[in-house]
N, C-alpha and C positions, 0 to 999 in steps of 0.2 A: 353182357357186361361185367359180370363177376371175374370172367377169364382176363378182360381188358386191366382189369383193376391188379390182379396178381400179374401180369407180366411187367406192368408199369411199377410194381414194387419190387420185382424181382431185378429191374433194370436202375431204377432211380435211387433205391436205398445203397446198394453197393458204391455206385457212381459218387453219392455224397460223403458217405464213408471213407472212401477211397480218395476222395479230393479235400477233404475238409479242411487241411493244411493250408490248401489254396486260398480257402475264404477268410480266413484269419490273417493268413500271411505272417505269422508269428514264427514261432520255433517250429523245427520241424522234427517228428516222431520223438517227442519227449526229450530230445537233443536240446537242453537250454542254450546252448553255445552255437547254434546252427540256425541260419534264418534263410526263408526264400525270398531273395530279391528281384527276381522278374525275368523275364527272357529277354536276349541280345544277339544282336547280329555280332560279325567279327569285329567289325570297327568301335561299335559300342563297348564290347567286353574290353578291348585293348587300351580304347581311350577314354572314355567316359568315367568307367570305375578306376582307373589309375590316376586320373586327375582328382576324383573325388579322395581317395585314399591319400593322396599326397596333400591336398587340402586340409586333413586331418591329421596329418604328421607320420604318415605311413609310407616307407619306400619300398618299392619292389625288391624283393631280394633275390629271386628267383621264378621262372616261369617253368613249368612242367606242361608235355604235351603229349598225347597217345591217340589211338584211333578214336577214343569214348569220351575223352574231356580234355579241358584245357584248363590250368590251375595257375593262380597267382599267389605267391606267398611273399609275404611282406617281411622286411627285417623287425627284431625285437625294438619295441619303442619302448626306451627304458624312461621311467618319468619317477617321480616323488608319489610317495604311496598316497592314495586318498584318506581322509579323516578315518572312514570306517576300518581302513586297512592299518592305519597307524597305530588305530586305538588297540588293536589287536596284537601289537608290538613287533609288526612289519617294518624292515629298516628301507626296503628298496621293492620296486615293482615294475614289471615289465610286460608288453600287452602285443600280441602279433594276429593279423588278420590274414586267413585262407580264404581265397575266392575259387569256388569250385564250379566252372561251367561245363554241364554234361551236354553234347552235341545231340541235337534233335535229329533222329533219324529222318534222312531225306530231305535235310534242309541247304544241303549245298547249293549255292549259285556261283556261276563263274566268275563274277566281279565282286560277290559280297561275302564270298566264302561260307563258312557253316553259321547256324544258329545255335545257341546254347540257352539252356534252363539253368539259370545261376543261383549260388549258394554261398552264404557268407558264413565263415566259423572262423572264431577268436578262441585263444589262448590267453589266460592272466596269470603270471605267477607272480610272487610275493617272496622275499627273502625274510626268512624268520629267524636270521642269526647263526643258522648253520648250514641253511640248503633252501632252493626255491622251492615252494610247494604250490599247487593249483588253489586259487580263491575267485571265486564267481559271485559271491553274494554281496557286492560292493553297488549300493543304487546309483552312485555316480557313474562307476564305470556302465553299468547296465543303460542308463541313461545317454552317456555318450555312445555307445555303440548301437542303440536303438536309435537315434536320432541319424548317424552315419546311414544305416540301414534303410530308413525313411528317405534320406537324399538321394543315394544311390537308385532305389524305386521309383520315386518321383523323374530321375534324370531318364533313366530306361524307358519308361514310359513314354516321355514327352519325345525321347528320339526316335522311340519306334512310331510314334503317329507323327512323325517329321517336323517337329516344334522344337525349336531351340530353348533347351531348359534355362 
């Protein structure tokens, strides 16, 4: 009995510790600008995510692809500074989204392409009068990004279950 508990602890504890970010599904590895958004097949990755980005005012600027990943990078979305950014004296703001789809090993299917584990990362720059600097502590920006992350997660989950979002 004692040996079974030891073996169980050896297996379970590292599994929980290693996959903890999937349970919360918030930021990844302390990177507050990176979110796990779910798994997607090629169609979901190219169409569903792109459509949600467009609905939120982000236009795809470039696609990058290699043997291990497929990436979408949006154009900078130039906007008025949020009140918190403006209160700090920032005159202009712009945000960009990067979607990183890591190819899941052995996921290729002839008609469906690859499957991906997908992450969203964003960059937010504000103009301080002389240069653009990174700023990530705006509650409005964070709320907008997290709302988009949830929308993408739901859409991927629905499409993964063959349900139209």
